[in-house]
N, C-alpha and C positions, 0 to 999 in steps of 0.2 A: 503495499501499501504505499503511496506517497504520498510525500508531506503534508502539499493540499488537502489534501482526500481527511486525509487522519483530520487535520485541524480544521474541513470543511464540518465534515463527523461533529466535531468536537463542541463546533457552534453550533449546530443544529439542535444538541443533547438540551440545550438550554430552549428552547424553545418551545412556543404550548403541545399540549397531543396530536391537539388536530393539524397542525403544522406539519411536529414531525413525523405521521403520516402520513403527507405531500408529500413532500422530502423525501420519504422512501418510493412514494411512488413512480419517484422524477428519478430515479440512482436503476431499480430494475426496469423500467422503460429503460434505461439507456444504455442496462445488461443486456433489454433484449428477453426477458421475463418476464410479461407482461398479468398483470395476479385481477386486472381490471378485464367484466365483458365489457364492459367502452371503448368504440374505439371513433375517434376522431374521423367523419366525414372528410374528403380533398379540398373541399368548397370549405370548411371550419378551419382544417389545414391550411390552405389559405387564408383565411382572415384572421391568425392568430400570423401570418407572417408578414402581414401587414398592418397591426394594428403593432406588432413590436419595432418593425421600420419605424411605424410616428413616433412612434416614443422614447425610439433613440434618437428623431432630427427634434425631438423636445417638442414635438405639435398636441397639443395635451388639448380638449376643450375649455370654453372659458366656465368660468360663475355664473354665464346668462346664459350662457347655452345647455348649460347640465340644471338648470331653472327648467328651461321649455323642455326640456326634457320629461323632470320627474311630472313636470308637471299633467303631459301630456296623460300619465298612465298615473293620475291625479296624489299624489302623492306626493 
């Protein structure tokens, strides 16, 4: 095990249980061991890639845009 992986695992140990589970699922997915019956569709994967690219560029919704979306759903 590399030093970086050991540091990552140690950091995850301090997270709440639900976040630890997410980290575990991600690691298992990277290792090719799938524990979930749920699989992302190609469209969902494309949407995630787009969202990650937007976040990397710093493109986030404004507070006004978020209020508009929440209002649309009565929230």
